[in-house]
C-alpha positions, -999 to +999 in steps of 0.1 A: -562-384+046-528-383+063-517-350+078-486-336+062-458-336+088-445-300+091-411-308+106-385-291+085-351-303+095-327-328+080-296-336+100-268-358+085-233-370+095-207-377+070-201-413+062-231-425+082-264-436+066-297-418+073-335-421+072-355-401+047-392-394+054-417-383+028-437-352+033-466-372+047-444-387+074-441-421+057-407-437+050-395-433+014-384-464-005-348-470+003-319-487-015-283-494-007-262-462-010-235-443+008-227-408+017-200-393-006-178-363+003-171-337-024-141-315-028-122-294-053-090-280-065-100-245-078-070-223-070-033-225-061-040-207-029-074-213-014-089-183+005-120-178+025-136-158-003-125-183-030-140-212-010-173-193-005-174-185-042-169-221-053-195-233-028-220-208-042-211-220-077-216-257-070-244-252-045-229-276-020-205-274+009-169-283+002-159-313+023-123-313+010-100-287-005-069-298-025-038-278-025-004-284-042+030-274-025+066-283-032+093-292-007+106-257-004+072-245+011+071-240+049+040-244+069+040-207+078+037-200+041+004-218+038-011-214+073-035-188+061-048-212+034-053-239+061-071-214+083-095-206+054-102-243+048-108-252+084-127-220+091-151-233+065-154-267+083-137-284+054-106-306+053-073-300+036-059-325+012-022-315+007-005-327-024+032-327-014+055-326-044+092-335-039+107-319-070+144-322-078+151-354-057+151-391-063+133-414-039+167-426-027+177-391-017+146-388+005+151-423+020+187-415+028+177-384+048+185-355+024+154-335+035+149-349+071+152-315+087+125-300+065+102-330+069+106-330+106+097-293+109+067-297+087+056-327+108+060-306+140+041-277+125+012-299+113+011-316+147+008-282+164-019-271+140-039-300+154-065-305+126-071-337+107-052-334+074-047-356+044-013-357+028-012-370-008+025-380-009+044-386-042+012-387-063+008-404-097+040-424-091+028-449-117+034-424-145+066-411-161+063-373-156+074-367-120+108-368-103+095-395-078+077-416-105+085-451-115+076-450-152+108-452-174+129-441-145+166-448-144+169-440-106+136-448-090+125-484-082+095-499-064+119-505-034+133-470-033+098-455-036+085-476-007+115-467+014+110-429+007+073-431+015+078-450+047+107-427+057+084-396+056+056-413+075+080-426+101+093-391+108+057-378+112+050-407+136+082-400+156+071-364+160+036-375+171+017-359+141-011-385+144-036-360+129-023-369+094-040-395+071-016-408+044-029-410+008-013-434-017-022-420-051-022-436-085-028-423-120-058-439-137-034-456-162+001-467-156+026-451-181+062-461-187+084-491-182+084-503-145+051-485-136+023-504-120-007-497-097+006-516-066+042-526-072+053-497-051+025-499-025+041-488+008+020-513+029-013-513+048+004-499+079+016-468+060-015-461+039-049-448+051-065-439+018-059-449-018-068-423-044-070-421-082-065-393-107-081-394-141-092-371-169-113-372-200-089-354-224-113-357-253-096-348-286-074-320-271-040-337-271-015-343-300-007-377-286-041-389-299-064-385-269-100-397-274-133-391-256-135-415-227-163-423-203-157-424-165-157-462-166-131-463-194-109-440-174-112-454-139-123-490-140-089-506-145-073-486-117-102-491-093-103-529-098-065-530-092-065-511-059-097-522-044-081-555-033-064-535-005-099-528+009-089-492+018-112-462+015-109-450-021-110-414-033-109-398-066-086-369-060-084-354-095-114-356-117-124-335-148-134-335-184-129-312-214-156-297-236-138-308-268-147-340-284-180-348-268-208-337-245-194-327-211-228-324-195-237-360-205-202-371-193-209-357-159-243-374-157-228-408-167-199-403-143-220-397-113-243-426-121-212-448-122-198-434-090-231-440-071-234-476-084-224-507-065-195-511-090-176-484-073-188-489-038-155-482-021-153-447-034-162-422-006-147-389-018-147-371-052-124-341-057-129-322-089-100-304-107-117-271-117-092-248-134-085-237-170-052-253-176-043-277-205-079-273-214-109-259-196-114-284-168-137-261-148-171-274-137-186-242-152-169-244-186-204-242-199-239-237-184-249-272-194-218-288-178-224-268-145-260-279-142-251-315-148-223-313-123-245-298-096-271-325-102-244-351-100-229-341-067-264-340-052-273-374-066-263-393-034-285-370-013-317-382-030-321-417-016-308-428+018-310-463+033-335-468+061-327-467+098-348-477+128-374-452+139-361-420+155-356-424+192-343-391+206-308-379+215-311-346+198-341-322+198-342-294+173-367-266+175-373-236+152-391-203+154-392-181+123-390-144+133-402-134+098-439-144+099-454-125+069-462-143+037-439-121+017-406-108+031-372-097+019-356-116+048-362-151+062-352-154+099-349-190+112-342-191+149-330-225+160-326-243+193-306-276+194-309-297+226-289-328+235-315-350+252-292-380+254-265-389+280-234-385+259-216-355+244-222-347+207-195-332+185-212-302+168-189-304+138-207-336+129-241-319+128-259-305+098-294-289+099-314-281+068-341-253+064-363-260+033-379-232+014-385-217-021-361-191-034-385-180-062-356-171-085-319-177-091-306-145-075-276-147-052-283-152-015-266-143+017-266-161+051-259-142+083-256-155+118-265-126+140-259-144+172-253-178+187-245-191+221-215-209+206-203-178+188-216-166+154-183-173+137-188-210+144-221-212+125-218-219+088-246-215+062-244-230+028-272-226+001-281-257-019-304-258-049-323-291-048-317-313-079-355-317-082-379-292-067-405-306-043-437-293-028-428-263-007-391-263-015-366-259-043-337-249-020-324-255+015-301-237+038-276-262+053-263-250+087-231-267+100-207-259+127-170-251+128-144-269+149-146-241+174-182-249+183-170-278+204-193-304+219-228-302+231-230-319+265-258-340+278-288-318+287-272-287+271-286-266+243-275-239+219-294-212+201-289-196+167-303-164+154-299-163+116-311-145+085-314-153+048-317-125+022-310-119-015-282-096-023-306-073-042-331-075-013-360-087-035-388-106-017-393-143-008-428-157-009-430-178+022-466-190+019-465-227+014-428-231+021-421-264+037-402-249+067-424-219+072-447-219+103-470-189+103-488-201+135-458-194+158-470-160+167-448-152+197-410-152+196-397-181+216-427-203+209-403-231+202-428-260+205-446-249+174-421-268+152-403-297+169-381-325+155-365-354+174-334-368+159-320-404+161-293-417+183-268-417+154-275-380+147-286-389+113-324-386+110-336-367+080-369-352+069-375-333+037-405-324+015 
């Protein structure tokens, strides 16, 4: 009989593959997959509380937050929104809408002063930012679009796009990634997926927008699957071999089963057919129809299961070989308690610095019910405000766990130098202070009877920071 491994931590790095071990310490069967980032547009003005509320709703950390602004908006007007996003260790995807101008106006310098100031401000802000410039240009509903336009052409669009990018480069705003966006279907004479492509040197990401309108629209919309919406656009743009994002993604409840639509959509996204897609950003507001992920209880459950789908199986890696050492002591040792108190120590045992913003640690436990939970970092040697806790309900409960707390680190945490360590003192409680039953929890260690007895639970992590162990 094999002894169940009691290590409790899973550490992952975005866009890098990981190793998953079963509870008995054996490797799980592995298949080809990829790590997918998940984001959302859920409010015109993202705030710290709004981000926290949406993460609690979807039970997963927001990697990306989308925001729309026009060309009358100054960076000072939106800095607080940027601070909320980056304070959450997320990334801003800024959809920048040039209303009231033709592409030729922009290429000829009509807004150069404004563009240059925005570039300087974003450079000074010094965070990695995605700018989605002139989005859905293969439609006929925007001032910069090509479809049925009497003023815009492929050539003027390319000139305008390059002109903006060139100004940012002249200023030195190298922290910007440029997103060339297409609508899932081209609409209007002169519109195409790639006829106005600015060139590989000017594009870092290609993104797609698409919606299942169901039967909501007077123009004769019908219920469409994910594949029916996105396959044509994906097959057109994949020839550029750029990272591909879905930057607007939603379905209505009217005309079909939204929960089933989500399940089918995420099965497609995680298949080899869409292997270049690495980011999914949902559009979650009640606008033309109720696009929200929680438009119904069934839809929300299906969405949550879908965004955790890529967590369930990871490709195998070589055996773990050191570099990071993570130890835990639980200061709440009773079998029943209204507070769980994981105390963590993270040690860099390698010889190179590790960027803590790349590190995620998971504490697996049973929540016993669906009541709202709260994470508190009481103290950390890197500053409590740099420690972020996100609660995640597992798509499928396993022995000893139906939830995990994912601890990540803000940009202010900095790097962990060779031989250095950090400590974290944290608490988990339900907002109504009802009890947890810890007995049998995967990460609970009742034998660590003295605070600071770190060696009772020890995990070594691989060289690429991406070793994982879960129940």
